[in-house]
C-alpha positions, 0 to 999 in steps of 0.5 A: 474553489472544490472539495478537497481531495480524500486522503490516501495511504498506500499499504504494503504486505506489513500493513496487510499482515498487521490487518490479517492479525487483528491489529486494534490500531489499524483496524481503527484506523480503517475503519476511520478512512472508510468513515471519512472515505480516505482512499486505500491504495494497494498496489497488486503485487502487494496483494499477491505477496499475502493473498492466499486464501479468499475463504480464509481471510474474509477481513482481508477479501473484505478489504480489498472490496472496500469502498474506498479500496483500490489496487493499482495493476502492475503494468508494463509502465509501472513495472518498467519503472520499478525495475529502473527504481530497483537497478538504480539504487541496487535492490532487487524487491519489485514491490517495494519499489512499486509500492514507492511508486505508486505512493509519489503518484497518489502523493501519499502515505505509505503503512509499512513494517518495514520502513527501512526498506521504502527509505532506502528507495525514496528517502523522502517518503511520508510513512508510518510504521504499524 
């Protein structure tokens, strides 16, 4: 039997903003994630919502460049799926929809500051409020 796959966390913009504001809980959580090899997955649209000036966002840039951080692209397949999900639910936030779809694909928990919007898109999603 092989090793268990490390835990995976998907981060939304609220989680990244809390990290940037030096939230001690998130900073500790991310240090522990790196220590144990947990994967941090940040959809590309989330990065676009938060990233403004890498010279002033040094901790965020370090997190994005971390050894266990992945930033999946919003390619055509994911873009079409997010649009379809938004249309089915009656919302327009494609970034939230991409967070939901990436979390589903990764079978991951989402760290979010706004669980209501994500729960609207998928009531079964594993969420942790930050």
